[in-house]
N, C-alpha and C positions, 0 to 999 in steps of 0.2 A: 383434533392433531393431522395434518398428513401423514399420509403414509407410504412417501416417498423415501426414507429410508429404511422401510422393511426387508430385512436378506431374504435373497429368493428362496432360501431353504424354509422358512415362514411361510413366506405365501406360497409354495409347489404345499405343506402341509396343510393350510386353508384347503385348497382345493384338491385335495388329494384325499381330505379323514375332515369333512366338514361337522358332522356330528361327532367328533373328537372334540372338535376344533371350538363348538357350541357349546358341551358339554364343560370342556375346562373355561372358556369364559363365562358360563354361568355360575361356577363354584368362583369365580377367583369376585364375578360379583357380588356373591354368597359370603367373602370372606371378609373382602372390604365394609362389607354393610352392616356386619357384624364386632368390627372394632370400631375401636371410640374413637382416632383419629381424623383430623380434617388430611382433606388430597395433602396436604403441603409438608405436613408430617408424616404422614401413611408414605409416599414418594422418600424422604429423606431416607425411611426406616427400612424400603424395599434398596434402596442404594447401597447400605451397608452391608446385606444380606448379600446383596448380590458382586460387592468386594468380595467380601469372606469366604463367598463361594469363586473368587477369580472366573467370574462369567464372565468375558469381555461382552458380550452383545447385551447381556441382563443390563451390565454398568452404562455404558452408552446407550440403553432404551433409559431408566429410570433416571439418567441423568438429563436428559429432552422433558421425560414426563417433570422429573420437579422444579425443573425452568420453568413449564409449562404452566405449572401451577403453584407459579409466585416464590417457586425459592432463588433466593443470589446468589450468582457465584461462588460466591464466598461460601454460603455456608453446603454446598455441595463439594469443593474443596476440603471444608472443614469434619466433613465425614472421611474422607480419605484419610486426611490428616490423625483422623481419631483411630483408625485401621493401624498405625502403626505398632503400639502396645499391643493390639491382640490379636490379629492377622500377624504382624509383622513389617516388615520394613519392605521388604522385594514386592510385596501384594499390595500395599502401599502404594508404593514409586508408581508401578504398572497402572493402576487406577488413573491416579495423577494422569497420569498419559491421556487414557481415554477419555479424561474429562474432556485437557485441556483440547482436544481432538474434536471434540463434540462441542464445548464452548467457540474453537475458532472456523468450524464447519457454517459456510452462511448458511441463513436466517429462511426458515421452510416457510413458503409463503404464494 
């Protein structure tokens, strides 16, 4: 995936703390390899957690990654709708807004 969308603060983190970034990346890979889900499902689960945490950057990132791994826009929207009863209406609506902004953005490439 293209990295043009990465936030400046994250790029600064990578530059200033390469050892920490590598350790975090290794942990993420280990956790990913330990779960039974395919990439598509894994990204939808991570999207749900990001929505619950109200983490705008993580929501946007996981929308892009879920779409990259074959999720449909309808599936991504459904994750946000499912958040209404668990996370609350305002959280779900905020997530839908972030999702729509990612979907409306020009394709990377």
